[in-house]
C-alpha positions as CSV (number, residue, x, y, z in Angstrom):
1,M,40.0,25.9,16.6
2,Q,40.7,23.6,13.7
3,T,44.5,23.5,14.7
4,L,43.6,23.1,18.3
5,K,41.1,20.4,17.4
6,Q,43.9,18.8,15.1
7,K,46.2,18.6,18.0
8,F,43.8,16.6,20.2
9,I,43.1,14.2,17.3
10,D,46.7,13.6,16.9
11,A,47.3,13.0,20.5
12,G,44.6,10.4,20.5
13,Q,42.2,12.6,22.4
14,A,39.6,13.4,19.8
15,H,36.7,12.7,21.9
16,V,36.8,16.0,23.8
17,F,35.2,17.6,20.8
18,K,32.3,14.6,20.7
19,Y,29.5,16.9,21.8
20,F,31.1,20.2,20.5
21,D,28.9,21.0,17.6
22,S,25.8,20.6,20.1
23,L,27.1,23.2,22.6
24,T,26.0,26.9,22.8
25,D,28.6,29.4,21.8
26,E,29.3,30.2,25.6
27,E,30.0,26.6,26.2
28,K,32.0,26.4,23.2
29,S,34.3,29.1,24.3
30,A,34.6,27.4,28.0
31,L,35.8,24.2,26.6
32,L,38.3,25.7,24.1
33,A,39.6,27.8,26.9
34,Q,40.0,24.8,28.8
35,L,41.9,22.8,26.2
36,E,44.2,25.6,25.5
37,Q,45.7,25.0,28.9
38,V,46.4,21.5,28.3
39,D,50.2,20.6,27.5
40,L,49.4,17.4,25.5
41,D,53.0,16.6,25.4
42,E,53.3,16.6,29.1
43,L,50.3,14.7,29.3
44,K,51.5,12.2,27.3
45,S,54.9,11.7,29.0
46,L,52.7,11.5,32.4
47,N,50.7,8.7,30.9
48,D,53.5,6.8,29.7
49,E,55.5,7.0,32.8
50,L,52.7,7.0,35.3
51,L,50.0,4.8,33.9
52,F,51.4,2.7,31.0
53,S,55.1,2.0,32.3
54,K,55.7,-1.4,32.8
55,T,58.5,-0.9,35.2
56,E,58.3,-0.9,38.8
57,S,58.5,2.3,40.7
58,T,61.7,2.7,42.3
59,A,60.9,1.4,45.9
60,I,62.8,2.8,48.6
61,D,65.7,0.8,50.2
62,F,64.8,1.1,53.9
63,T,67.9,-0.4,55.0
64,K,69.7,2.7,53.6
65,L,67.3,5.2,55.5
66,Q,68.7,7.4,58.1
67,P,67.0,10.1,60.2
68,A,67.7,13.7,58.8
69,E,70.3,15.9,60.8
70,Y,68.6,19.2,62.3
71,A,69.5,22.0,64.4
72,P,67.7,21.0,67.5
73,L,66.0,23.6,69.9
74,P,68.4,24.9,72.6
75,A,67.0,25.1,76.2
76,D,67.1,28.8,75.9
77,K,67.7,30.4,72.7
78,I,68.6,33.8,74.3
79,S,71.8,32.3,75.6
80,D,72.7,30.1,72.7
81,A,75.5,31.6,70.5
82,K,74.4,30.1,67.3
83,W,70.8,30.7,67.6
84,Q,71.6,34.4,68.5
85,E,74.1,34.6,65.4
86,A,71.1,33.3,63.2
87,K,68.4,35.5,64.6
88,K,70.6,38.8,63.9
89,I,71.3,37.4,60.4
90,G,67.8,37.0,59.9
91,E,66.4,40.3,61.2
92,D,68.8,42.0,59.1
93,A,67.5,40.3,56.3
94,I,63.9,40.9,57.0
95,K,64.5,44.6,57.7
96,A,66.2,45.0,54.3
97,G,63.2,43.7,52.4
98,R,64.5,40.2,51.5
99,L,61.7,38.1,53.1
100,G,58.1,37.5,51.5
101,A,55.4,35.3,53.0
102,F,53.6,32.7,50.9
103,V,50.5,30.7,52.1
104,V,49.0,27.8,50.1
105,A,45.3,28.5,50.2
106,G,43.4,26.5,47.4
107,G,41.5,24.3,49.6
108,Q,37.9,24.5,50.8
109,G,36.7,23.8,54.3
110,T,34.6,20.8,53.3
111,R,36.0,18.4,55.9
112,L,35.0,21.0,58.6
113,G,31.5,21.2,57.3
114,F,32.4,24.5,56.0
115,N,31.4,25.3,52.3
116,A,33.6,28.2,51.7
117,P,37.5,28.9,51.4
118,K,39.2,27.3,54.3
119,G,41.2,30.7,55.0
120,L,37.9,32.2,56.0
121,Y,37.2,29.6,58.7
122,K,37.2,31.2,62.3
123,V,39.7,29.9,64.6
124,T,40.6,31.9,67.6
125,P,39.2,31.4,70.9
126,V,38.0,34.8,71.8
127,K,37.5,37.0,68.8
128,Q,36.6,34.1,66.2
129,K,39.3,35.6,63.9
130,S,39.4,33.8,60.6
131,L,42.8,32.0,59.5
132,F,43.4,34.8,56.8
133,Q,43.0,37.3,59.7
134,V,45.4,35.6,62.0
135,F,47.9,35.4,59.1
136,A,47.6,38.9,58.0
137,E,47.9,40.3,61.6
138,K,51.3,38.2,62.0
139,I,52.7,39.9,58.7
140,L,51.3,43.2,59.6
141,S,52.8,43.2,63.4
142,A,56.3,42.0,61.7
143,S,56.1,44.8,59.2
144,K,55.8,47.3,61.9
145,K,58.4,45.8,64.1
146,Y,61.1,45.6,61.3
147,G,60.0,48.9,59.5
148,V,59.5,47.1,56.1
149,S,56.7,45.9,53.8
150,I,56.5,42.2,53.4
151,P,54.8,41.1,50.3
152,W,52.3,38.1,50.9
153,L,51.6,35.6,48.1
154,V,48.3,33.9,48.4
155,M,47.9,30.8,46.2
156,T,44.4,30.2,45.6
157,S,42.2,27.5,43.2
158,H,40.0,28.0,40.3
159,I,37.3,27.1,42.9
160,N,37.9,29.6,45.6
161,D,39.8,32.4,44.0
162,A,36.8,34.8,43.6
163,P,35.7,34.5,47.3
164,T,39.1,34.8,48.8
165,R,39.7,38.1,47.0
166,A,36.2,39.2,48.2
167,F,36.8,38.5,51.7
168,F,40.2,40.4,51.5
169,E,38.4,43.4,50.0
170,E,35.5,43.3,52.4
171,N,38.0,43.3,55.5
172,N,40.4,46.0,53.8
173,F,43.2,43.4,53.5
174,F,43.1,43.4,57.3
175,G,45.3,46.5,57.9
176,L,47.8,45.3,55.0
177,N,48.6,47.4,52.0
178,K,46.3,45.9,49.2
179,N,49.6,46.1,46.9
180,D,51.6,43.8,49.2
181,V,48.7,41.2,48.9
182,I,49.5,39.0,45.7
183,F,46.8,36.6,44.5
184,F,47.5,33.6,42.0
185,K,45.7,30.5,41.2
186,Q,47.0,27.0,41.6
187,G,47.5,25.1,38.4
188,L,45.0,22.5,37.0
189,M,45.9,19.3,35.3
190,P,43.5,17.0,33.2
191,A,42.2,13.9,34.8
192,V,42.7,10.7,32.8
193,D,40.8,7.3,32.7
194,Y,43.0,4.1,33.1
195,N,43.1,4.2,29.3
196,G,45.0,7.5,29.3
197,K,41.7,9.5,28.0
198,I,41.0,12.7,29.1
199,I,37.9,12.4,31.5
200,M,35.0,14.6,30.3
201,E,33.2,15.8,33.3
202,S,30.2,17.2,31.1
203,K,29.7,17.6,27.3
204,S,31.4,21.0,27.6
205,K,33.9,20.5,30.3
206,I,37.0,18.1,30.8
207,A,37.8,17.0,34.3
208,M,40.5,19.4,35.7
209,T,42.0,18.8,39.1
210,P,44.7,20.8,41.1
211,D,48.3,19.9,40.6
212,G,49.0,19.5,44.2
213,H,51.1,21.6,46.5
214,G,54.1,21.4,44.7
215,G,52.6,23.1,41.8
216,C,52.9,26.4,43.6
217,L,56.5,26.5,42.3
218,R,55.4,26.7,38.6
219,G,52.4,28.6,39.7
220,M,54.6,31.5,41.1
221,C,56.4,31.6,37.9
222,R,53.6,31.3,35.4
223,S,51.6,33.9,37.3
224,G,54.4,36.5,37.3
225,A,54.3,36.6,41.2
226,I,58.0,35.5,41.3
227,D,58.9,38.5,38.9
228,E,57.3,40.9,41.3
229,L,59.4,39.4,44.4
230,K,62.3,39.9,42.2
231,K,61.5,43.4,41.6
232,R,61.2,44.0,45.3
233,G,64.4,42.6,46.1
234,V,63.0,39.4,48.0
235,D,65.2,36.2,47.7
236,C,63.7,34.2,50.7
237,I,60.0,33.1,50.4
238,S,58.4,31.6,53.9
239,Y,56.2,28.9,52.8
240,F,53.1,27.6,54.9
241,Q,49.7,25.9,54.7
242,V,46.6,27.7,55.2
243,D,45.2,25.2,58.0
244,N,48.0,26.0,60.8
245,P,47.2,29.3,62.7
246,L,50.0,28.7,65.0
247,V,52.7,29.0,62.2
248,N,55.6,31.4,63.0
249,I,55.5,32.9,59.6
250,I,58.4,35.7,60.2
251,D,60.8,34.0,62.1
252,P,64.2,35.5,62.2
253,Y,65.9,32.6,63.7
254,F,64.7,30.5,60.8
255,V,65.7,33.0,58.1
256,G,69.0,33.2,59.6
257,F,69.7,29.5,59.5
258,H,68.8,29.3,55.9
259,I,71.2,32.4,54.9
260,L,74.2,30.8,57.1
261,G,73.6,27.7,55.5
262,K,73.5,29.1,52.1
263,S,70.3,26.8,51.6
264,E,68.2,26.6,48.6
265,M,65.2,25.3,50.7
266,S,65.0,25.2,54.6
267,S,62.4,23.1,56.6
268,K,61.2,23.3,60.2
269,M,60.7,19.8,61.9
270,I,58.5,19.5,64.7
271,A,59.2,16.3,67.0
272,K,56.5,13.5,66.3
273,A,54.0,13.9,69.4
274,Y,53.8,9.7,69.2
275,A,55.5,7.1,67.0
276,L,52.4,6.5,64.2
277,E,51.5,10.4,64.0
278,K,50.7,11.1,60.6
279,V,53.2,13.4,59.5
280,G,56.0,13.1,57.0
281,H,59.5,12.2,58.1
282,F,62.6,14.0,57.4
283,C,65.4,11.1,56.3
284,T,68.4,11.0,54.2
285,L,68.7,8.5,51.6
286,D,71.7,8.0,49.5
287,G,73.0,11.3,51.0
288,K,70.0,13.3,50.0
289,L,67.6,14.7,52.4
290,T,64.2,13.5,51.6
291,V,60.6,13.4,53.3
292,V,59.0,9.8,53.6
293,E,55.3,10.0,54.1
294,Y,53.8,8.2,57.0
295,S,51.9,6.1,54.6
296,D,55.0,4.9,52.7
297,L,57.3,4.1,56.0
298,P,56.7,0.7,57.6
299,N,55.2,1.0,61.3
300,E,58.5,-0.8,62.5
301,Y,60.6,2.1,61.1
302,Q,58.0,4.8,62.6
303,E,58.3,3.2,66.2
304,M,62.0,2.6,66.0
305,V,64.1,3.9,69.0
306,D,67.8,4.9,69.6
307,E,70.1,4.2,72.3
308,N,68.5,6.6,74.6
309,G,64.9,5.2,74.0
310,K,64.0,8.3,71.8
311,L,61.9,7.8,68.5
312,K,64.8,7.3,65.8
313,F,62.7,8.9,62.9
314,I,61.4,11.9,65.1
315,A,61.6,14.5,62.9
316,G,58.1,15.5,61.6
317,S,57.6,17.2,58.4
318,V,54.7,19.9,58.9
319,A,54.9,21.9,55.6
320,I,57.0,24.9,56.9
321,H,59.8,25.8,54.8
322,I,61.9,28.7,53.5
323,L,62.5,28.7,49.5
324,D,65.2,30.5,47.7
325,R,63.5,32.7,45.1
326,N,66.2,31.4,42.4
327,F,65.6,27.8,43.3
328,V,61.9,28.4,42.7
329,E,62.5,30.0,39.1
330,K,64.9,26.8,38.4
331,L,62.4,24.4,39.2
332,G,59.2,26.1,38.2
333,G,60.4,28.5,35.3
334,G,60.5,25.9,32.8
335,A,64.1,27.2,31.6
336,S,65.8,24.2,33.4
337,D,65.3,20.4,33.0
338,T,65.2,20.3,36.7
339,K,61.4,20.2,37.9
340,L,59.3,18.4,40.5
341,P,58.1,14.9,39.5
342,F,54.4,14.2,39.3
343,H,52.6,11.6,41.4
344,R,49.6,9.6,40.4
345,A,46.6,9.7,42.6
346,D,43.6,7.2,41.8
347,K,40.3,9.0,42.5
348,K,36.9,8.9,42.1
349,I,36.3,11.5,39.2
350,P,32.6,12.4,38.0
351,Y,32.4,11.8,34.1
352,I,29.7,11.3,31.5
353,D,29.1,7.9,30.1
354,E,29.0,7.0,26.4
355,N,25.5,8.4,26.2
356,G,26.5,11.9,27.8
357,N,24.8,10.9,31.3
358,A,26.2,12.4,34.2
359,V,27.9,9.6,36.5
360,K,29.3,9.9,40.0
361,P,31.5,6.7,40.7
362,E,31.7,4.9,43.7
363,K,35.1,3.8,43.3
364,P,38.3,5.2,41.7
365,N,37.8,5.3,38.0
366,G,40.7,7.8,37.1
367,I,44.0,9.6,38.0
368,K,44.9,12.9,39.0
369,F,48.4,14.0,38.4
370,E,50.0,16.1,41.2
371,M,53.1,17.4,42.7
372,F,54.5,17.7,46.2
373,V,56.5,20.6,47.5
374,F,59.0,18.4,49.7
375,D,60.0,16.7,46.5
376,A,62.2,19.6,46.1
377,L,64.4,19.0,49.1
378,P,66.3,16.3,47.3
379,M,67.1,19.0,44.5
380,A,68.3,21.7,46.7
381,N,71.7,22.6,47.5
382,S,72.7,22.6,51.3
383,P,69.0,22.0,52.7
384,I,68.6,23.1,56.2
385,I,66.3,21.8,59.1
386,I,65.6,23.4,62.2
387,E,63.7,22.3,65.0
388,G,60.4,24.0,66.0
389,F,58.3,24.0,69.3
390,R,55.0,22.3,68.5
391,G,53.1,24.5,70.8
392,D,54.4,27.7,69.2
393,E,54.3,26.3,65.6
394,F,51.9,23.7,64.8
395,S,48.1,23.0,65.6
396,P,46.4,22.3,62.1
397,V,42.6,22.4,61.7
398,K,41.9,19.3,59.4
399,N,39.1,17.5,60.8
400,A,35.7,18.6,62.3
401,E,36.2,16.6,65.5
402,G,39.2,14.9,67.6
403,L,42.7,15.1,66.2
404,D,43.6,18.6,64.4
405,S,40.1,19.9,65.0
406,P,39.0,23.5,65.8
407,L,38.4,22.4,69.6
408,T,42.0,21.1,69.9
409,C,43.5,24.0,67.8
410,K,41.7,26.6,70.1
411,N,42.9,24.8,73.2
412,H,46.6,24.9,71.9
413,Q,46.1,28.6,71.3
414,K,45.0,29.2,74.9
415,M,47.9,26.8,76.0
416,Q,50.5,29.2,74.3
417,V,49.0,32.3,75.6
418,A,49.1,30.8,79.3
419,R,52.7,29.8,78.6
420,W,53.4,33.3,77.6
421,L,51.8,34.7,80.7
422,D,53.4,32.2,83.1
423,K,56.9,33.6,81.9
424,V,55.9,37.0,83.0
425,G,54.6,35.8,86.4
426,V,50.9,35.4,85.5
427,K,49.3,32.1,86.5
428,V,46.4,30.7,84.4
429,A,43.9,28.0,85.8
430,V,44.0,25.1,83.7
431,D,42.2,21.8,83.7
432,E,43.6,18.2,84.0
433,N,45.2,18.4,80.4
434,G,46.8,21.8,80.9
435,V,44.2,23.5,79.1
436,P,43.1,27.1,80.5
437,T,39.6,26.9,81.7
438,D,38.9,30.3,80.5
439,D,39.0,31.7,76.9
440,I,42.0,33.8,76.4
441,E,43.7,35.3,73.1
442,V,46.4,37.3,72.1
443,S,46.4,39.3,69.0
444,P,49.5,38.9,66.8
445,L,49.4,42.8,66.6
446,F,50.1,42.9,70.4
447,A,52.7,40.0,70.1
448,S,53.4,37.1,67.9
449,N,56.1,35.2,69.9
450,E,57.0,34.6,73.5
451,E,60.0,37.3,73.6
452,D,57.9,39.9,72.1
453,F,54.9,39.1,74.5
454,A,57.2,39.7,77.3
455,N,58.5,43.0,76.2
456,A,54.9,44.2,75.3
457,W,53.6,43.1,78.7
458,N,56.2,44.6,80.7
459,A,55.7,47.9,78.8
460,L,52.0,48.1,79.9
461,T,51.5,50.6,82.7
462,E,48.2,48.8,83.7
463,K,48.4,44.9,83.7
464,P,44.5,43.5,82.7
465,E,42.9,40.9,84.8
466,V,43.2,37.5,83.0
467,K,39.7,36.0,83.2
468,N,37.4,34.5,80.6
469,G,37.2,36.6,77.3
470,F,40.7,37.9,78.1
471,Y,42.2,39.7,75.0
472,L,45.2,41.6,74.1
C-alpha cells in the first residue's frame, strides 16, 4: 500500500488518500483495487496533451476532404460477378471457422426509460424478443447454416456485467453453446478536474468512466478474449453495437470483400437518409480513410451535392465493421507504439467537495477520456467500405420517441418482412408510409436475410396465412 501511495504522491495525486484512514477495511480494499487500475504515466500524458497543451488541436482542412470510395450495392447481387465472388470467399471463410462476432454492449437503457442493460430491451413486433435474443438467434442460425461454431464476444461494462451474464444464464444462452459466448468488461479511465486532478466521487471511490467504444481493442487483448479467438483460428471479427437489431452480423459478402481486399479493417456504409442525418461520414483526407462526425462537418459540406444532384458526402458510418485479429492485437496489445488516440469529453461528474460532501454539478466540471473505434481506420492497411441497404442493416433503438425509437425500429422490422414476402409473391397491407398494418415477425432461426427467406418459404409445404401476429 505504501508503494502505491507514494506513486500517487509523486504524480501529484495525493488527495485520493485524503480520507483513507477514516474508511472501513472493505472501503479501503475497494479504493486500493481502483487505484491499482490507474496508469499514472498514461494519465499524465493525457493531461499534458488534452488538458494543458497550449497548441491548438489539428483542425481538419475541409478543402482537402473528399468522399470515401466504396463498393456500391448492385441492382442484383446474385447476377453481379464481383459480389458473388466475395460471397463465395466469405462463405468458405465462415465454414472454416475464421469469423467471430463481437457486440459492444456496455450501455444501459437510460434514454429509453429502461433501468437495465440495453441488450435486455425488447424490440421485436410480435414476440417481444430482446436485442440479445435477436443477435443470438442470428449467430445460431448462421452456425447451423455453415456447420460451424461461431464465437461471440460480448463487451459489457462494470455497471451491467453481472445482470448481462445473469440474463444469458436465465435464457440458456438462447440456444448457443455457453462456451461460445465470451464476456469481458470495458476498460475504465479516471476522470479529472480542470487542474488534472483525479476526481473523488466519494471518500472511498474515484470517478471512473468507460474508455469509449475504441477501448474495445485493448479490452479484447487485456481480457484474453483475443487469445481465445486465436486459439480457435478466428482471424476476422464482425463488430456491431447493441442498439441495432437489423444488423447483418454474419454477412458472407462483407467477409469476402474484407478478405479479397486484404483489409485490416472494413466498414459498411449506409447512404444517408437526408443531408443532416446524425451519422459520421466516411471521407478521405490526405490519402487516408477517416470518419468525420456530423458534429465536426460543417452543414455546407453535409449538404453538398455532386453533378448528379446526389449528396457528395453520402456514405454514413453506422458502426458496422470487420476487424482483422492481428490488427486488433497491434492496436490494443500494448506491444506496438501504434494505438488509438484518446479524446477529451467535458462532462458533469459527481464529486465530493473540500468537506467531503457529495455534489451533483449542474454544468461540466471535469474531463473523461475516451477512444473511438473508427479512429483505427486511418491506421489500417487497405481499408474497405461496402454499401449496405438500410432496410436490411440499420434501425437503431436510441431514443424513447421520435427518430431511432422502439416504434421506428419495429416498423422497420415489419417493413423488412413485408419486402421479403413480396419477393415470394405475398402482398402485405401497408399504411401511407409503407408500414404493414399488421404486426408480423420472422425469427432469424427461420431466415436472417432475403435470399435465405425465399429458400425457406419455398420449402414450406403449407404456407401460413399472413395476418396480425404472423410469426415464422
